[in-house]
Steps between C-alpha positions, in 0.01 A plus 500: 500500500300819449190351660704384803646856543149652485384255764788594729429872442138441586594322812730783606228757424261307719740515783559869449123566509463293813757715690376824347247519782348836411470411126674808383736308265797579719673326799605733765751417771246361744360272226848387411592428852183286532616304192847444642358392834284246315802365316745530797333569841850580636561783251591818702385854426853589372497204257158607386613855440810375314286266281246775440773744407645259245155415348392852472733573214354843411512603868138635510416340823287219343560170318301486178413177317797521261746550793329219686532258204865587453572454870303172525669350187855609557562524880287273697332207341625300210243514228 
């Protein structure tokens, strides 16, 4: 079980790093919007803003890896 969880976390981390276009360890709104448009090309700016606000749990204007992992696992894809 632990090995499977570690594999899932590694997969999520890889996705995070792909969308962290500037490589600063954070996903800003534009990067988040790019991610949502990849998953759902019909996602509106307001839907992206709402999703970003929900995901950015510490309200610092960025999604860090821990926030991303929590969002990915609990709100969007069943892992």
